[in-house]
C-alpha positions in Angstrom: 113.5 111.3 109.1 111.3 108.7 107.5 109.7 108.5 104.1 106.0 107.8 103.7 104.4 106.9 100.4 100.6 107.7 100.4 98.6 106.0 97.7 95.0 105.0 97.0 95.5 102.9 93.8 98.2 100.6 92.6 99.0 102.6 89.5 102.2 102.6 87.5 103.6 105.7 89.4 103.0 104.1 92.8 104.7 100.9 91.7 107.7 102.8 90.2 108.1 104.8 93.4 108.1 101.7 95.6 110.5 99.9 93.3 112.8 103.0 93.2 113.1 103.0 97.0 113.5 99.2 97.3 116.3 99.1 94.7 118.2 101.7 96.6 117.5 100.1 100.0 115.8 103.2 101.3 113.4 102.5 104.1 109.9 103.8 103.5 106.4 103.4 104.9 103.6 102.5 102.5 100.2 104.0 103.5 97.1 102.8 101.6 94.6 105.7 101.9 91.8 103.1 101.7 92.9 101.9 105.1 94.8 104.8 106.6 92.6 107.7 107.7 94.3 111.1 107.1 94.2 113.6 110.0 93.5 117.3 109.4 97.1 118.3 109.9 98.5 115.5 107.8 96.1 116.4 104.9 97.1 120.1 105.2 100.8 119.2 105.1 100.3 117.1 102.0 98.3 119.7 100.2 100.6 122.6 101.1 103.8 120.6 100.6 103.0 119.4 97.1 101.0 122.5 96.2 97.2 122.3 96.3 96.7 121.9 92.5 99.6 119.3 92.2 98.2 117.2 95.1 94.7 116.9 93.6 94.2 114.3 90.9 92.7 116.7 88.4 93.2 114.2 85.6 90.4 112.1 87.1 87.0 112.8 85.8 85.4 112.3 89.2 87.7 114.9 90.7 87.2 117.4 87.9 83.4 117.1 88.2 83.5 117.7 92.0 83.6 121.2 93.6 87.0 120.4 95.1 88.5 121.1 91.6 87.0 124.6 91.5 87.6 126.0 95.0 90.7 127.9 96.2 89.9 127.8 99.9 92.4 125.4 101.7 90.0 124.6 104.5 87.2 123.6 102.1 89.7 121.4 100.1 91.0 119.8 103.3 87.4 119.0 104.3 86.7 117.3 100.9 90.0 115.4 101.0 89.3 114.1 104.6 85.9 112.9 103.3 87.4 111.3 100.2 91.2 110.8 100.0 90.8 109.6 96.4 90.8 113.3 95.4 94.6 113.2 96.0 97.1 112.2 93.3 98.6 108.7 93.8 101.3 108.5 95.1 102.2 111.4 97.4 105.7 111.0 98.9 106.5 112.7 102.2 109.6 113.2 104.2 109.3 115.8 107.0 107.8 118.9 105.3 108.9 117.8 101.8 106.1 116.4 99.7 106.4 115.1 96.1 103.3 114.5 94.0 103.6 111.6 91.7 106.8 109.9 90.4 109.6 112.4 89.8 112.9 110.6 89.7 115.1 113.7 90.2 113.2 114.7 93.3 113.2 111.1 94.6 117.0 110.9 94.1 117.4 114.0 96.1 115.1 112.7 98.8 116.8 109.3 98.9 120.2 111.0 99.1 119.1 113.0 102.0 118.0 109.9 103.8 121.2 107.9 103.2 
């Protein structure tokens, strides 16, 4: 199973995640959401896997001021995310149905161990 790292900005957590995998020689695919268009099923998997509230970047003022921050309907949220993937936290790490929102070293160790 392969690991994908979805990101939309080169923030500290994205850099730490990529460095974590490179140091352990774990193969991963880096997907810039500015270039890679999410499909509906892919967006649903990321939102469900990480948890809808964890997957949305609610620390960002633009996200908090948008209706995506206040709706509970998955279909509506998926529609907003497909329009603007910047609503997602950066990075989202996916391996199969497992999704990790942001840098969490313990979860990444478990994921890297499962890959090796």
